[in-house]
N, CA, C and O atoms as a Tinker XYZ file with bonds, in Angstrom:
   440  protein
     1  N      0.834000   -1.171000    0.000000    73     2
     2  CA     0.000000    0.000000    0.000000    64     1     3
     3  C      0.884000    1.242000    0.000000    63     2     4     5
     4  O      1.717000    1.428000    0.887000    81     3
     5  N      0.693000    2.070000   -0.990000    73     3     6
     6  CA     1.440000    3.320000   -1.065000    64     5     7
     7  C      0.796000    4.355000   -0.155000    63     6     8     9
     8  O     -0.428000    4.450000   -0.062000    81     7
     9  N      1.628000    5.113000    0.501000    73     7    10
    10  CA     1.145000    6.178000    1.375000    64     9    11
    11  C      1.239000    7.482000    0.605000    63    10    12    13
    12  O      2.263000    7.782000   -0.010000    81    11
    13  N      0.173000    8.246000    0.643000    73    11    14
    14  CA     0.095000    9.501000   -0.096000    64    13    15
    15  C      0.645000   10.656000    0.730000    63    14    16    17
    16  O      0.389000   10.749000    1.931000    81    15
    17  N      1.395000   11.527000    0.083000    73    15    18
    18  CA     1.946000   12.710000    0.749000    64    17    19
    19  C      0.812000   13.646000    1.151000    63    18    20    21
    20  O     -0.035000   13.972000    0.319000    81    19
    21  N      0.778000   14.085000    2.411000    73    19    22
    22  CA    -0.289000   14.988000    2.840000    64    21    23
    23  C     -0.150000   16.402000    2.254000    63    22    24    25
    24  O     -1.117000   17.164000    2.247000    81    23
    25  N      1.028000   16.749000    1.770000    73    23    26
    26  CA     1.241000   18.087000    1.223000    64    25    27
    27  C      0.853000   18.163000   -0.258000    63    26    28    29
    28  O      0.085000   19.042000   -0.650000    81    27
    29  N      1.380000   17.244000   -1.085000    73    27    30
    30  CA     1.154000   17.353000   -2.533000    64    29    31
    31  C      0.314000   16.208000   -3.099000    63    30    32    33
    32  O      0.042000   16.177000   -4.299000    81    31
    33  N     -0.097000   15.272000   -2.249000    73    31    34
    34  CA    -0.919000   14.120000   -2.616000    64    33    35
    35  C     -0.233000   13.176000   -3.619000    63    34    36    37
    36  O     -0.909000   12.396000   -4.290000    81    35
    37  N      1.080000   13.242000   -3.723000    73    35    38
    38  CA     1.817000   12.321000   -4.576000    64    37    39
    39  C      1.890000   10.958000   -3.896000    63    38    40    41
    40  O      1.954000   10.874000   -2.669000    81    39
    41  N      1.880000    9.894000   -4.694000    73    39    42
    42  CA     2.042000    8.566000   -4.105000    64    41    43
    43  C      3.483000    8.076000   -4.236000    63    42    44    45
    44  O      3.770000    6.906000   -3.986000    81    43
    45  N      4.381000    8.966000   -4.625000    73    43    46
    46  CA     5.813000    8.636000   -4.708000    64    45    47
    47  C      6.467000    8.922000   -3.357000    63    46    48    49
    48  O      7.250000    9.860000   -3.210000    81    47
    49  N      6.125000    8.091000   -2.381000    73    47    50
    50  CA     6.670000    8.255000   -1.038000    64    49    51
    51  C      7.533000    7.051000   -0.690000    63    50    52    53
    52  O      7.420000    5.984000   -1.292000    81    51
    53  N      8.380000    7.249000    0.279000    73    51    54
    54  CA     9.272000    6.183000    0.734000    64    53    55
    55  C      9.469000    6.332000    2.240000    63    54    56    57
    56  O      9.024000    7.312000    2.837000    81    55
    57  N     10.130000    5.365000    2.840000    73    55    58
    58  CA    10.394000    5.420000    4.280000    64    57    59
    59  C     11.882000    5.630000    4.526000    63    58    60    61
    60  O     12.727000    5.222000    3.730000    81    59
    61  N     12.178000    6.275000    5.643000    73    59    62
    62  CA    13.573000    6.519000    6.030000    64    61    63
    63  C     14.122000    5.367000    6.870000    63    62    64    65
    64  O     15.251000    4.922000    6.659000    81    63
    65  N     13.325000    4.888000    7.818000    73    63    66
    66  CA    13.699000    3.781000    8.719000    64    65    67
    67  C     14.983000    4.040000    9.495000    63    66    68    69
    68  O     15.766000    3.116000    9.714000    81    67
    69  N     15.212000    5.282000    9.914000    73    67    70
    70  CA    16.409000    5.594000   10.696000    64    69    71
    71  C     16.417000    4.866000   12.029000    63    70    72    73
    72  O     17.456000    4.360000   12.452000    81    71
    73  N     15.270000    4.807000   12.695000    73    71    74
    74  CA    15.188000    4.129000   13.985000    64    73    75
    75  C     15.478000    2.647000   13.857000    63    74    76    77
    76  O     16.193000    2.077000   14.681000    81    75
    77  N     14.931000    2.025000   12.836000    73    75    78
    78  CA    15.132000    0.591000   12.625000    64    77    79
    79  C     16.598000    0.286000   12.313000    63    78    80    81
    80  O     17.162000   -0.678000   12.830000    81    79
    81  N     17.205000    1.111000   11.468000    73    79    82
    82  CA    18.617000    0.900000   11.112000    64    81    83
    83  C     19.526000    1.123000   12.318000    63    82    84    85
    84  O     20.428000    0.329000   12.583000    81    83
    85  N     19.279000    2.206000   13.038000    73    83    86
    86  CA    20.093000    2.510000   14.215000    64    85    87
    87  C     19.883000    1.467000   15.304000    63    86    88    89
    88  O     20.840000    0.999000   15.920000    81    87
    89  N     18.628000    1.109000   15.536000    73    87    90
    90  CA    18.324000    0.091000   16.537000    64    89    91
    91  C     18.970000   -1.244000   16.210000    63    90    92    93
    92  O     19.467000   -1.938000   17.097000    81    91
    93  N     18.958000   -1.599000   14.932000    73    91    94
    94  CA    19.593000   -2.845000   14.513000    64    93    95
    95  C     21.093000   -2.835000   14.746000    63    94    96    97
    96  O     21.668000   -3.822000   15.205000    81    95
    97  N     21.724000   -1.705000   14.426000    73    95    98
    98  CA    23.177000   -1.592000   14.610000    64    97    99
    99  C     23.548000   -1.624000   16.093000    63    98   100   101
   100  O     24.455000   -2.349000   16.502000    81    99
   101  N     22.835000   -0.828000   16.888000    73    99   102
   102  CA    23.113000   -0.792000   18.330000    64   101   103
   103  C     22.812000   -2.147000   18.963000    63   102   104   105
   104  O     23.565000   -2.627000   19.810000    81   103
   105  N     21.706000   -2.757000   18.546000    73   103   106
   106  CA    21.339000   -4.070000   19.075000    64   105   107
   107  C     22.360000   -5.140000   18.726000    63   106   108   109
   108  O     22.644000   -6.024000   19.535000    81   107
   109  N     22.914000   -5.060000   17.513000    73   107   110
   110  CA    23.926000   -6.035000   17.109000    64   109   111
   111  C     25.161000   -5.921000   17.982000    63   110   112   113
   112  O     25.704000   -6.928000   18.436000    81   111
   113  N     25.606000   -4.686000   18.219000    73   111   114
   114  CA    26.792000   -4.474000   19.057000    64   113   115
   115  C     26.520000   -4.939000   20.493000    63   114   116   117
   116  O     27.335000   -5.634000   21.098000    81   115
   117  N     25.361000   -4.542000   21.022000    73   115   118
   118  CA    25.024000   -4.947000   22.389000    64   117   119
   119  C     24.849000   -6.461000   22.486000    63   118   120   121
   120  O     25.296000   -7.089000   23.446000    81   119
   121  N     24.194000   -7.035000   21.481000    73   119   122
   122  CA    23.991000   -8.481000   21.482000    64   121   123
   123  C     25.300000   -9.243000   21.359000    63   122   124   125
   124  O     25.492000  -10.278000   21.999000    81   123
   125  N     26.204000   -8.720000   20.526000    73   123   126
   126  CA    27.506000   -9.377000   20.381000    64   125   127
   127  C     28.300000   -9.285000   21.682000    63   126   128   129
   128  O     28.998000  -10.225000   22.061000    81   127
   129  N     28.186000   -8.140000   22.364000    73   127   130
   130  CA    28.871000   -7.987000   23.649000    64   129   131
   131  C     28.309000   -8.979000   24.662000    63   130   132   133
   132  O     29.056000   -9.615000   25.406000    81   131
   133  N     26.983000   -9.103000   24.681000    73   131   134
   134  CA    26.370000  -10.096000   25.568000    64   133   135
   135  C     26.735000  -11.500000   25.100000    63   134   136   137
   136  O     26.895000  -12.417000   25.905000    81   135
   137  N     26.865000  -11.651000   23.786000    73   135   138
   138  CA    27.242000  -12.941000   23.230000    64   137   139
   139  C     28.637000  -13.367000   23.623000    63   138   140   141
   140  O     28.928000  -14.560000   23.710000    81   139
   141  N     29.510000  -12.387000   23.863000    73   139   142
   142  CA    30.864000  -12.714000   24.317000    64   141   143
   143  C     30.797000  -13.403000   25.674000    63   142   144   145
   144  O     31.505000  -14.378000   25.929000    81   143
   145  N     29.940000  -12.883000   26.533000    73   143   146
   146  CA    29.761000  -13.537000   27.835000    64   145   147
   147  C     29.172000  -14.927000   27.625000    63   146   148   149
   148  O     29.573000  -15.886000   28.285000    81   147
   149  N     28.225000  -15.027000   26.709000    73   147   150
   150  CA    27.653000  -16.324000   26.384000    64   149   151
   151  C     28.661000  -17.220000   25.689000    63   150   152   153
   152  O     28.597000  -18.445000   25.791000    81   151
   153  N     29.596000  -16.591000   24.978000    73   151   154
   154  CA    30.615000  -17.365000   24.263000    64   153   155
   155  C     31.508000  -18.114000   25.243000    63   154   156   157
   156  O     31.935000  -19.237000   24.974000    81   155
   157  N     31.783000  -17.492000   26.374000    73   155   158
   158  CA    32.594000  -18.175000   27.380000    64   157   159
   159  C     31.890000  -19.435000   27.875000    63   158   160   161
   160  O     32.507000  -20.486000   28.047000    81   159
   161  N     30.584000  -19.304000   28.100000    73   159   162
   162  CA    29.809000  -20.474000   28.502000    64   161   163
   163  C     29.755000  -21.484000   27.368000    63   162   164   165
   164  O     29.886000  -22.689000   27.584000    81   163
   165  N     29.558000  -20.973000   26.147000    73   163   166
   166  CA    29.529000  -21.849000   24.983000    64   165   167
   167  C     30.843000  -22.574000   24.782000    63   166   168   169
   168  O     30.862000  -23.744000   24.399000    81   167
   169  N     31.950000  -21.878000   25.040000    73   167   170
   170  CA    33.266000  -22.505000   24.911000    64   169   171
   171  C     33.436000  -23.610000   25.946000    63   170   172   173
   172  O     33.992000  -24.668000   25.653000    81   171
   173  N     32.951000  -23.353000   27.163000    73   171   174
   174  CA    33.045000  -24.381000   28.207000    64   173   175
   175  C     32.217000  -25.607000   27.836000    63   174   176   177
   176  O     32.665000  -26.744000   27.987000    81   175
   177  N     31.002000  -25.359000   27.347000    73   175   178
   178  CA    30.132000  -26.479000   26.955000    64   177   179
   179  C     30.753000  -27.231000   25.784000    63   178   180   181
   180  O     30.803000  -28.461000   25.779000    81   179
   181  N     31.232000  -26.469000   24.780000    73   179   182
   182  CA    31.854000  -27.101000   23.620000    64   181   183
   183  C     33.078000  -27.909000   24.002000    63   182   184   185
   184  O     33.301000  -28.996000   23.470000    81   183
   185  N     33.867000  -27.387000   24.917000    73   183   186
   186  CA    35.058000  -28.113000   25.366000    64   185   187
   187  C     34.666000  -29.373000   26.121000    63   186   188   189
   188  O     35.309000  -30.413000   25.981000    81   187
   189  N     33.605000  -29.279000   26.927000    73   187   190
   190  CA    33.146000  -30.448000   27.678000    64   189   191
   191  C     32.655000  -31.533000   26.727000    63   190   192   193
   192  O     32.970000  -32.711000   26.897000    81   191
   193  N     31.875000  -31.122000   25.718000    73   191   194
   194  CA    31.394000  -32.098000   24.728000    64   193   195
   195  C     32.568000  -32.655000   23.936000    63   194   196   197
   196  O     32.585000  -33.834000   23.582000    81   195
   197  N     33.554000  -31.798000   23.658000    73   195   198
   198  CA    34.705000  -32.218000   22.883000    64   197   199
   199  C     35.636000  -33.178000   23.595000    63   198   200   201
   200  O     36.518000  -33.762000   22.965000    81   199
   201  N     35.459000  -33.352000   24.888000    73   199   202
   202  CA    36.308000  -34.277000   25.649000    64   201   203
   203  C     36.244000  -35.681000   25.045000    63   202   204   205
   204  O     37.221000  -36.429000   25.077000    81   203
   205  N     35.098000  -36.018000   24.506000    73   203   206
   206  CA    34.902000  -37.348000   23.914000    64   205   207
   207  C     35.930000  -37.591000   22.804000    63   206   208   209
   208  O     36.429000  -38.705000   22.648000    81   207
   209  N     36.242000  -36.543000   22.035000    73   207   210
   210  CA    37.165000  -36.686000   20.902000    64   209   211
   211  C     38.614000  -36.422000   21.293000    63   210   212   213
   212  O     39.498000  -36.484000   20.439000    81   211
   213  N     38.870000  -36.136000   22.535000    73   211   214
   214  CA    40.240000  -35.917000   22.971000    64   213   215
   215  C     40.646000  -34.454000   22.918000    63   214   216   217
   216  O     39.788000  -33.580000   22.795000    81   215
   217  N     41.962000  -34.169000   23.011000    73   215   218
   218  CA    42.448000  -32.795000   23.065000    64   217   219
   219  C     42.031000  -31.947000   21.856000    63   218   220   221
   220  O     41.679000  -30.778000   22.016000    81   219
   221  N     42.067000  -32.516000   20.669000    73   219   222
   222  CA    41.651000  -31.764000   19.480000    64   221   223
   223  C     40.168000  -31.439000   19.558000    63   222   224   225
   224  O     39.754000  -30.345000   19.177000    81   223
   225  N     39.370000  -32.369000   20.044000    73   223   226
   226  CA    37.938000  -32.144000   20.213000    64   225   227
   227  C     37.645000  -31.051000   21.211000    63   226   228   229
   228  O     36.709000  -30.274000   21.023000    81   227
   229  N     38.438000  -30.976000   22.280000    73   227   230
   230  CA    38.270000  -29.917000   23.279000    64   229   231
   231  C     38.523000  -28.561000   22.638000    63   230   232   233
   232  O     37.752000  -27.623000   22.844000    81   231
   233  N     39.591000  -28.451000   21.865000    73   231   234
   234  CA    39.934000  -27.182000   21.212000    64   233   235
   235  C     38.870000  -26.774000   20.200000    63   234   236   237
   236  O     38.402000  -25.636000   20.212000    81   235
   237  N     38.489000  -27.699000   19.328000    73   235   238
   238  CA    37.490000  -27.389000   18.296000    64   237   239
   239  C     36.133000  -27.099000   18.932000    63   238   240   241
   240  O     35.442000  -26.168000   18.517000    81   239
   241  N     35.751000  -27.880000   19.925000    73   239   242
   242  CA    34.485000  -27.651000   20.618000    64   241   243
   243  C     34.450000  -26.311000   21.316000    63   242   244   245
   244  O     33.431000  -25.620000   21.289000    81   243
   245  N     35.558000  -25.934000   21.943000    73   243   246
   246  CA    35.629000  -24.635000   22.624000    64   245   247
   247  C     35.531000  -23.477000   21.654000    63   246   248   249
   248  O     34.802000  -22.516000   21.900000    81   247
   249  N     36.259000  -23.560000   20.550000    73   247   250
   250  CA    36.231000  -22.485000   19.543000    64   249   251
   251  C     34.853000  -22.388000   18.904000    63   250   252   253
   252  O     34.314000  -21.293000   18.741000    81   251
   253  N     34.284000  -23.531000   18.543000    73   251   254
   254  CA    32.954000  -23.538000   17.929000    64   253   255
   255  C     31.913000  -22.965000   18.882000    63   254   256   257
   256  O     31.066000  -22.173000   18.469000    81   255
   257  N     31.966000  -23.349000   20.127000    73   255   258
   258  CA    31.022000  -22.823000   21.118000    64   257   259
   259  C     31.149000  -21.320000   21.286000    63   258   260   261
   260  O     30.145000  -20.621000   21.422000    81   259
   261  N     32.379000  -20.820000   21.279000    73   259   262
   262  CA    32.594000  -19.374000   21.426000    64   261   263
   263  C     32.053000  -18.610000   20.224000    63   262   264   265
   264  O     31.403000  -17.576000   20.380000    81   263
   265  N     32.320000  -19.118000   19.036000    73   263   266
   266  CA    31.845000  -18.450000   17.816000    64   265   267
   267  C     30.321000  -18.434000   17.768000    63   266   268   269
   268  O     29.712000  -17.402000   17.484000    81   267
   269  N     29.712000  -19.583000   18.046000    73   267   270
   270  CA    28.253000  -19.651000   18.019000    64   269   271
   271  C     27.623000  -18.740000   19.074000    63   270   272   273
   272  O     26.593000  -18.118000   18.811000    81   271
   273  N     28.217000  -18.654000   20.245000    73   271   274
   274  CA    27.702000  -17.761000   21.286000    64   273   275
   275  C     27.700000  -16.308000   20.832000    63   274   276   277
   276  O     26.718000  -15.596000   21.039000    81   275
   277  N     28.798000  -15.858000   20.210000    73   275   278
   278  CA    28.881000  -14.480000   19.711000    64   277   279
   279  C     27.908000  -14.210000   18.580000    63   278   280   281
   280  O     27.260000  -13.164000   18.554000    81   279
   281  N     27.802000  -15.143000   17.644000    73   279   282
   282  CA    26.892000  -14.969000   16.509000    64   281   283
   283  C     25.438000  -14.947000   16.943000    63   282   284   285
   284  O     24.665000  -14.102000   16.494000    81   283
   285  N     25.066000  -15.864000   17.807000    73   283   286
   286  CA    23.678000  -15.896000   18.270000    64   285   287
   287  C     23.325000  -14.654000   19.082000    63   286   288   289
   288  O     22.220000  -14.124000   18.966000    81   287
   289  N     24.258000  -14.193000   19.896000    73   287   290
   290  CA    24.018000  -12.964000   20.660000    64   289   291
   291  C     23.842000  -11.761000   19.748000    63   290   292   293
   292  O     22.946000  -10.945000   19.965000    81   291
   293  N     24.687000  -11.644000   18.731000    73   291   294
   294  CA    24.578000  -10.536000   17.779000    64   293   295
   295  C     23.284000  -10.581000   16.991000    63   294   296   297
   296  O     22.649000   -9.547000   16.781000    81   295
   297  N     22.884000  -11.770000   16.552000    73   295   298
   298  CA    21.644000  -11.909000   15.790000    64   297   299
   299  C     20.424000  -11.565000   16.641000    63   298   300   301
   300  O     19.513000  -10.880000   16.177000    81   299
   301  N     20.408000  -12.036000   17.872000    73   299   302
   302  CA    19.288000  -11.733000   18.764000    64   301   303
   303  C     19.223000  -10.243000   19.075000    63   302   304   305
   304  O     18.139000   -9.661000   19.114000    81   303
   305  N     20.376000   -9.628000   19.296000    73   303   306
   306  CA    20.417000   -8.186000   19.565000    64   305   307
   307  C     19.955000   -7.373000   18.376000    63   306   308   309
   308  O     19.249000   -6.378000   18.540000    81   307
   309  N     20.344000   -7.784000   17.179000    73   307   310
   310  CA    19.931000   -7.083000   15.966000    64   309   311
   311  C     18.423000   -7.153000   15.785000    63   310   312   313
   312  O     17.788000   -6.145000   15.475000    81   311
   313  N     17.847000   -8.328000   15.974000    73   311   314
   314  CA    16.402000   -8.490000   15.820000    64   313   315
   315  C     15.640000   -7.645000   16.838000    63   314   316   317
   316  O     14.643000   -7.006000   16.502000    81   315
   317  N     16.109000   -7.646000   18.068000    73   315   318
   318  CA    15.450000   -6.866000   19.112000    64   317   319
   319  C     15.586000   -5.371000   18.846000    63   318   320   321
   320  O     14.612000   -4.625000   18.948000    81   319
   321  N     16.805000   -4.934000   18.504000    73   319   322
   322  CA    17.031000   -3.514000   18.216000    64   321   323
   323  C     16.231000   -3.027000   17.026000    63   322   324   325
   324  O     15.720000   -1.907000   17.043000    81   323
   325  N     16.113000   -3.852000   15.988000    73   323   326
   326  CA    15.324000   -3.478000   14.815000    64   325   327
   327  C     13.854000   -3.334000   15.152000    63   326   328   329
   328  O     13.189000   -2.415000   14.674000    81   327
   329  N     13.345000   -4.239000   15.974000    73   327   330
   330  CA    11.936000   -4.180000   16.369000    64   329   331
   331  C     11.646000   -2.912000   17.176000    63   330   332   333
   332  O     10.635000   -2.247000   16.952000    81   331
   333  N     12.527000   -2.586000   18.105000    73   331   334
   334  CA    12.353000   -1.358000   18.896000    64   333   335
   335  C     12.464000   -0.134000   17.994000    63   334   336   337
   336  O     11.676000    0.805000   18.117000    81   335
   337  N     13.436000   -0.142000   17.089000    73   335   338
   338  CA    13.603000    0.974000   16.158000    64   337   339
   339  C     12.405000    1.170000   15.254000    63   338   340   341
   340  O     12.049000    2.304000   14.933000    81   339
   341  N     11.781000    0.083000   14.840000    73   339   342
   342  CA    10.596000    0.182000   13.985000    64   341   343
   343  C      9.439000    0.854000   14.722000    63   342   344   345
   344  O      8.707000    1.656000   14.142000    81   343
   345  N      9.281000    0.525000   15.992000    73   343   346
   346  CA     8.242000    1.171000   16.807000    64   345   347
   347  C      8.528000    2.664000   16.926000    63   346   348   349
   348  O      7.612000    3.481000   16.832000    81   347
   349  N      9.782000    3.021000   17.131000    73   347   350
   350  CA    10.156000    4.436000   17.223000    64   349   351
   351  C      9.914000    5.142000   15.895000    63   350   352   353
   352  O      9.417000    6.268000   15.871000    81   351
   353  N     10.266000    4.483000   14.784000    73   351   354
   354  CA    10.019000    5.066000   13.461000    64   353   355
   355  C      8.548000    5.411000   13.272000    63   354   356   357
   356  O      8.217000    6.506000   12.818000    81   355
   357  N      7.682000    4.492000   13.614000    73   355   358
   358  CA     6.258000    4.670000   13.342000    64   357   359
   359  C      5.547000    5.572000   14.349000    63   358   360   361
   360  O      4.517000    6.161000   14.021000    81   359
   361  N      6.072000    5.690000   15.563000    73   359   362
   362  CA     5.351000    6.445000   16.587000    64   361   363
   363  C      5.999000    7.753000   17.004000    63   362   364   365
   364  O      5.330000    8.609000   17.582000    81   363
   365  N      7.286000    7.929000   16.725000    73   363   366
   366  CA     7.980000    9.130000   17.195000    64   365   367
   367  C      8.503000    9.968000   16.030000    63   366   368   369
   368  O      8.305000   11.183000   15.998000    81   367
   369  N      9.158000    9.331000   15.090000    73   367   370
   370  CA     9.821000   10.058000   14.004000    64   369   371
   371  C      8.897000   10.250000   12.809000    63   370   372   373
   372  O      7.941000    9.497000   12.626000    81   371
   373  N      9.189000   11.260000   12.000000    73   371   374
   374  CA     8.533000   11.411000   10.704000    64   373   375
   375  C      9.245000   10.459000    9.748000    63   374   376   377
   376  O     10.199000   10.842000    9.070000    81   375
   377  N      8.775000    9.228000    9.702000    73   375   378
   378  CA     9.485000    8.158000    9.015000    64   377   379
   379  C      9.285000    8.174000    7.500000    63   378   380   381
   380  O     10.076000    7.566000    6.779000    81   379
   381  N      8.270000    8.838000    7.008000    73   379   382
   382  CA     7.972000    8.836000    5.575000    64   381   383
   383  C      8.406000   10.160000    4.947000    63   382   384   385
   384  O      8.405000   11.203000    5.601000    81   383
   385  N      8.772000   10.098000    3.680000    73   383   386
   386  CA     9.084000   11.325000    2.954000    64   385   387
   387  C      8.580000   11.201000    1.524000    63   386   388   389
   388  O      8.466000   10.109000    0.969000    81   387
   389  N      8.286000   12.355000    0.954000    73   387   390
   390  CA     7.774000   12.423000   -0.405000    64   389   391
   391  C      8.937000   12.655000   -1.354000    63   390   392   393
   392  O      9.722000   13.586000   -1.175000    81   391
   393  N      9.041000   11.805000   -2.358000    73   391   394
   394  CA    10.120000   11.968000   -3.339000    64   393   395
   395  C      9.801000   13.069000   -4.336000    63   394   396   397
   396  O     10.683000   13.488000   -5.085000    81   395
   397  N      8.561000   13.550000   -4.365000    73   395   398
   398  CA     8.179000   14.620000   -5.275000    64   397   399
   399  C      8.483000   15.994000   -4.677000    63   398   400   401
   400  O      9.149000   16.812000   -5.311000    81   399
   401  N      7.998000   16.249000   -3.463000    73   399   402
   402  CA     8.169000   17.585000   -2.870000    64   401   403
   403  C      9.162000   17.618000   -1.707000    63   402   404   405
   404  O      9.511000   18.701000   -1.239000    81   403
   405  N      9.629000   16.445000   -1.224000    73   403   406
   406  CA    10.620000   16.400000   -0.150000    64   405   407
   407  C     10.050000   16.515000    1.249000    63   406   408   409
   408  O     10.808000   16.571000    2.217000    81   407
   409  N      8.740000   16.553000    1.380000    73   407   410
   410  CA     8.086000   16.692000    2.686000    64   409   411
   411  C      8.265000   15.416000    3.522000    63   410   412   413
   412  O      8.081000   14.310000    3.014000    81   411
   413  N      8.624000   15.573000    4.801000    73   411   414
   414  CA     8.708000   14.435000    5.734000    64   413   415
   415  C      7.451000   14.429000    6.598000    63   414   416   417
   416  O      6.989000   15.478000    7.048000    81   415
   417  N      6.912000   13.251000    6.822000    73   415   418
   418  CA     5.677000   13.154000    7.599000    64   417   419
   419  C      5.577000   11.776000    8.228000    63   418   420   421
   420  O      6.260000   10.835000    7.823000    81   419
   421  N      4.709000   11.678000    9.231000    73   419   422
   422  CA     4.456000   10.379000    9.843000    64   421   423
   423  C      3.210000    9.789000    9.203000    63   422   424   425
   424  O      2.389000   10.517000    8.644000    81   423
   425  N      3.071000    8.508000    9.282000    73   423   426
   426  CA     1.931000    7.820000    8.667000    64   425   427
   427  C      0.624000    8.290000    9.296000    63   426   428   429
   428  O     -0.400000    8.367000    8.617000    81   427
   429  N      0.655000    8.604000   10.584000    73   427   430
   430  CA    -0.557000    9.038000   11.283000    64   429   431
   431  C     -1.051000   10.391000   10.788000    63   430   432   433
   432  O     -2.248000   10.674000   10.836000    81   431
   433  N     -0.113000   11.242000   10.302000    73   431   434
   434  CA    -0.536000   12.575000    9.849000    64   433   435
   435  C     -1.016000   12.567000    8.418000    63   434   436   437
   436  O     -1.578000   13.557000    7.952000    81   435
   437  N     -0.807000   11.465000    7.705000    73   435   438
   438  CA    -1.218000   11.441000    6.302000    64   437   439
   439  C     -2.682000   11.121000    6.137000    63   438   440
   440  O     -3.178000   11.064000    5.011000    81   439
């Protein structure tokens, strides 16, 4: 559904999504930082599971657990930050703009 510009009634509008982009970036960094803490636990679990395969298994299990902990933390943080940013875009910021006249507006004002 195209949103019409309230100023010039053009349907050539687009979204900025600054909140969603910023929230995603901040969430990724925060999630990765939290993931580092989780990575330590993941490394311990991976090393424990790797005991079955011997010293090489401990090393590979520890590294794999650490990597997965960081990646999962970053992904979860990004998803959460994007969701919060989307709410901010739609309720606080003038998230839409008209490509014809350059007017910025919120969906509620259109």
